N, C-alpha and C positions, 0 to 999 in steps of 0.2 A: 740017494732021493730023488723021488720024481718033482722035479721043479714045476711050479705053477706057472702056467703060461700066461703073460700079461695080455690083456685084452683093451683094445682102444676103440672108442666109438667111431664108426665108420662115417663117412660122409654123408649116407642117406639116411641114417639114424639122426645125425645133427640136424639136417635140413627139416627132417619129419618133426622134429623137437619144436624147431624154430616155428615152422608152420602151425603147430599146435598151439603156441603161444599168441601168434598172431590171431586165429581163430578166437582166443580167449580176447584179446583187446579190439579186434575188428569185426564187424559183421560179414558174411559172404558177400553181401551186396557194394559194401564198401571197399574189398578186397578186389571187387571185379570193375571198380570205377564209379560206383553209385554215388551222386553227390546230395542226395535226399535229406540224410539225417542232419538236424541242426546241432549247434553246440549244447543247446539245454537237454539233449538225451543222454548225454555223457556216455557216449560210446565212441570208442577209437581215441584219438587225438584231440579231446574236445577243448582241451585249454589252449591248444595252438589256434583252434576254430575260433573261439572266443577273442583271442588277440588280434586275428585276422580282420573279424568282424568289426571290432572296435578300431582298427587301422582305416578300414574302408569308411567307415562313417566319418572319422575325423577328415579323411582326404575329400569326402562329399562336401562337407560343412564348409571346408575351406575353399574350395572350387566356387561353391555357392556365394560365398561372401565376396569373392574377387570377379565373379561374373565369368568364370571359365567353363562353365557347363555347356553341352551342346545345346540344350533345350533354351537357356537363357541368350546364347549367341543366336539362335535361328530366331527367339523372339524380337532381339533388338535389330537383327537385319531386316525381318519384315516390317517392324514398325518405321525402321528408318526409310525402307524402298515404299511403302505405302501410306506414307504420310501425305496428308492433304495439300495439295498445290493448287492455287488458284488460276483460272485463266484471265489473263491481264491484256485486254486488247486495248489499244491507244486510243482509239476513237470507235464509235458505234455506227459507223457509216456503212457497214457491211462488206468491207474489203479487208484484204489480208495488210498487214504492214510489218516493217521490219522492227524488230525488238517485241513483237506480240509473243507471248506463251500461249502455245496452243497445242491442239490434239491431231493426231492424223489419223482418219478413220479410213478402213477397206472396206468395200463392198461384197467381196467375196466371203470373208471370213466373219464379217460384222463385228469386228474387234479393232482395236487401235494398236498403232506403234508403240512398242515398249522395250526396255534394255534391261539387262541385269549384270551389273559390274562384277558380280562375284563369280560369274562364268566365263572366266578368260579363254581367249582362243589363241592368245599369243602374249607377248610381252606389252603390247601397245593397244590392242584389240580386245573385245569382249561382244558377248552375244547379243542379239536383237530378236524380238519375236511379234507376232500379233496377238495379243492378249484378249481375253473376254473382259477382264475387269475394266470397264469403262468410266470409272469414276475418275476425276482428275486427282492424281498423285505425282509424286516426284518420279517414278520410272517410266510414266506413260505421256509425260509433258515437255516439249521441246520449245525451243526458242529459235525465232526466225532470226537469220544474220544474212547481211549482204556480202557477197563476195567481192572482196576489194583487189584480188590480184589479176593478172593478165586473162583475159577471156578469147574469144575468137572473133571473126569477122562480123558476125552477127550483131555482137555488143556495139560495134562502130554505129550501126544504124540507129541505135535507140539510145541516147543520153537522158537515163531518167535522174532527175536531181529531187523528186519527192521521196517520202519514205513508204509509199505504196508498191506491193509486189505486183509485177506486171508479168503477163505471158510472154515466155522468151526470156526472161530474164533469169540470171543465174544466181543461186542462193545456197546457203548452208543450213543444215538442221542441226542445233547444238542441244545437247542434253541439259536438263534441268541442272543448274549449279549447287542446287541444295543436295543432288544424289551424290555428286562426287567431292563435296566440301570446298566448292568455289573453283575446281579444275573444269577447263575447256575441254570437251569431246564430242566428236561430230560424227554425224551418219555417213558412212563410207562404204565404197565397194571397189572391188578389183577384178582383173579378168580372171576366169577360170583356168586353172591350172591342175596337173595332176594331183599336186598336194594342197590346193586351196580351192575348196569348193563348198556348197551347203551341205549339210549334213545328211539330209535324208533325200531331197529330191535331186543333187548332184547337179545344181544348176550355179550361176554365178552367186558367191557369197556377199551377203550384207551384215556389217557389224558396224560398231561404235568404235572410233580410232582417237587417240589422243594426239596424233599427228594432224597437221593442217597441209592442204595441198590440193591438187586438181582432183584427186580421187574422192574428196569430200564435197565436190561442186555438183550440184544438179539444178536442171532447167524445169521451169513450169511450163507445161504445154496444155492447150486444149484439148478435150478428151476425144471429139470427133477428127480425124486426122483429113477429112475433104475441107474443113475450115480452119484448120490450124495456121496457115499464112495469113488469113484475115483476122484472125483473134490476136496476133502478136502485137504487143504494144498495150493492149487493154489491161485494165486491173482486174487482178485476181479475186472474185467473190469469195466469201466464206461460206461454208455449208453447201458448196456447189461442187460436181463432181471435176476432178482436174486428173493429169497424169504427171507424175515425176519420171525424167528421163536421166540417167547418169552420163554426165559430160564425158567421161574418161573412156566409157565403153560403149556408150548409145544405146543401153538396153534400159527397159522401163522397170521401176520399183514394182515388186509384184509380191503378194501373199496369197496361200492357197490352203485349204483346208487339209493339210499336212500335219498331223499330230507331232508337236514338238514337246517332250516332257522335260521339265524343270523342277526347281525347288517350288514355283509358285503354282506348279498344277500341271496339266496338259493345255498348252497353247499351240499356235500354229507358227510354222517356219516362214521366214522372211529371205528373199532371194529376187534376184534381176533376172527378168526374162520378159519379152514382149509378145504379148498374146494377142495376135491379130490375124485373121484369116486373109489371103489374097486369092481371089477368085477373077476369071473373065467374064465381064458383062457383055462386052462388044469385041469383035474381031480386031485384034491390035490394041484394045485399051484395058487397061488393068485399073480397078478401084479398091481401095482399101476397107473393109469394114471398120466398125468403131471397134477401138480396143475393149479387150475381154473384162470382165468382173475382177480378174486379180490385178490388173492394172489401175483399178479405178479407185481413186482417194478424194478425201475431201477434207479441208482445213476447218478445224472448230475451234473458235475463239471464245466461245460463251456457252454454258449449258442453259437451254430454255428451262423456265420455272414451268411449274403445274398450270399457272394460270395462262401463260402462253400457248 
């Protein structure tokens, strides 16, 4: 007798059968990775999609209740950094005093010095910029501090006992304590190295540091170099152009219209560089011109009202 040959389904026929079932459960777009269909369409694995949407909603509500959403964290950060901070001069005599809460304006950028604690540059430092936001707030107000450490030979010539800031005197600029929760951080700079420099201009970096030392010390100088010696020892007026030189590197604090993008928008970069031209006016005599706009700063201890 002729025996009947047993036939088994081949691999190709089984795969084709499975593909036919997948085409019945899923559309061609879903099989190709299309995610446009919602669970209410009841195409494909709609039950699993409904459970996934419910889990996403539950996770969203939990993060919203705990304040862990990215938008909530950004809103709290901006509200904390941009909270109103009053300028508090000790007296209204028109001079800068130690202990004053003030702002530092730059002539080139038409902005003021500001810091961002969330943009850390290292374990102890974070970034500074020149911001267009000129309303007094926590991130753009600084406190004037006297340098109590060891100075140079110039300090022995002037023994200032009052609380008024004088030209040629060593100072420190401390961040508003409200911004850092009571911690102290100072404006600092360090020599330029192959691994330490400003981000865009590649000049000497300026930042805020939690450490205190000679790198956080600055000297207030008169703007015109020809009268710098004569003005040493005189009181520093508010709302008047001055220059700040870093005592560790003898470079002037500067800011230029170099775009620096951060979470607060497009601001301008801070660095240390002396912008002054040297030219011969007479044979064998050199005269320095006045410092450039990038090195021109002024201390603002009060915002004038509309009537003023």
